[in-house]
DOLUM-372739 format. One record per atom (N, C-alpha, C): x, y, z. Coordinates in steps of 0.05 Angstrom, whole numbers, plus 5000, padded with zeros to 4 digits. Example, Ala and Ser with C-alpha at 12.3 -4.5 7.8 and 13.67 -1.06 7.14 Angstrom:
% DOLUM-372739
526448865156/524649105156/526449345156/525749555142/527349795143/525850015157/
% end
This chain:
% DOLUM-372739
501749765000/500050005000/501850255000/501150444984/502650684982/502050875005/503551085007/503251275029/500451415028/499551475004/496951605002/494751425012/494951165007/492950975017/492850965047/495250975060/495350975089/494151225101/494651445089/493551705098/490451695095/489651585072/486751565067/485351395087/486551165095/485350995115/485251125142/487451265150/487451405175/485351625176/485051765154/483051975153/480251855155/479751625142/477151495143/476551405172/478451305186/478051225214/477351465231/478751685227/478151925242/475352035236/474552025211/471852115204/469751925216/470251665217/468351475229/468051535259/470251585272/470151655301/468651915305/469052105288/467552355290/464652325285/463952145267/461052085262/459751955286/461251785300/460151665324/459551875345/461252075348/460652295366/458252455356/458052495330/455652635319/453152475324/453252205321/450952045327/450052065356/452052085374/451352115402/450052385407/450952595394/449752855396/446952855385/446552735362/443852715350/441952565368/442952345380/441252185398/440252335422/442052515433/441252665457/439452905450/439953035428/438653295423/436153275404/436053085386/433953085366/431652905375/429352935363/427052765369/427652475361/426152295373/426652015366/426051955337/427651785325/427351725297/429251875279/430352095288/432152255272/434752105266/435851975286/438351825283/437951595263/435651465265/435051245246/434851355217/433651585214/433451705187/436151785176/437851895193/440651965185/442151715177/441951505193/443351255186/442451135160/439851125155/438751015130/439651195107/439651455110/440551635089/443451595082/445151555102/448051505097/448451235083/446951035091/447150775079/446350785050/444150925044/443250955016/445351104999/446451315011/448551454996/450951274991/451751115010/453950925006/453350724984/450850624983/450150434962/450050564935/449250814934/449150954908/451951014897/453851054915/456551114905/458250864900/457250634907/458850394905/459550304877/458150404857/458650314829/460850464815/461850674828/463950844815/466650694819/468150654797/470650494799/473150654807/472850864822/475151024831/475650954860/478250924867/478950834894/477951024916/478151274912/477351474932/474351464936/472851454914/469951444916/469051184929/470350964922/469650704935/470150714965/472250854973/472850885002/470651055015/469851265003/467651425014/465051265014/464651104994/462250934993/462250735016/464550615021/464750425044/464350565070/465550805072/465250955097/462351035102/460951125081/458151195084/456450945091/456950725078/455450485083/455850385112/458350385121/458950295148/457750485168/458050745165/456950925184/453950925183/452750885160/449850865158/448850625173/450250395170/449450155184/449650195215/451750315224/452050365252/449950565262/449550775246/447450975254/444650855254/444150675235/441550535235/441150365259/443150215267/442950045291/442550215316/444150425318/443950605341/441150745341/440150805317/437550935315/435350745324/435550485318/433550295327/433650265357/436050255368/436350245397/435250495410/435650725397/434650975407/431650985408/430350875387/427450865386/426350685409/427650465413/426750285435/427150405462/429450535465/430150655491/428350895499/427751055479/426151295484/423151245482/422151065499/419351015499/417951265509/415451295500/413951535509/413351505538/414151705554/413651705582/410951815588/409551695607/406851805614/407152075627/405152235622/405152505633/404652495663/406552595678/406352585707/405952865719/405853055702/405653335713/402753375722/402553475746/399953535758/399453835755/396953915752/396354195751/396754325778/397454575779/397854705805/395354705822/395654685848/393254685865/391654945863/389054925866/387455165865/387855335890/387455595887/387755765910/385255725928/385555745954/383255715971/381255945967/378755875968/376656075964/376556265988/376156515982/375956716003/373256676017/373456636043/370956596058/369856876065/367256896061/365957156068/365357156098/366257356111/365757386140/363257556144/361457456161/358957616166/359357866181/
% end
């Protein structure tokens, strides 16, 4: 493997780690189902790019497919984990009625 290939693999690993942090951020901040949609979108993008016979594009395709698969799995776990919680908030108590004094 040439030097450019080694740099490209190292860069791909760094991007994948960064995407894992992004998935964590999306899971905490976005509504449920968003992470699953992002994962499916990345996977579809990776599949669409897989037919191009250029080494760099095939690397990006593999990276998108892998990160989409991971994002999809994490999105499914996120959907299961974030079950709708029952509403436990009670309305504030009513103020006592003023009693009329005779």
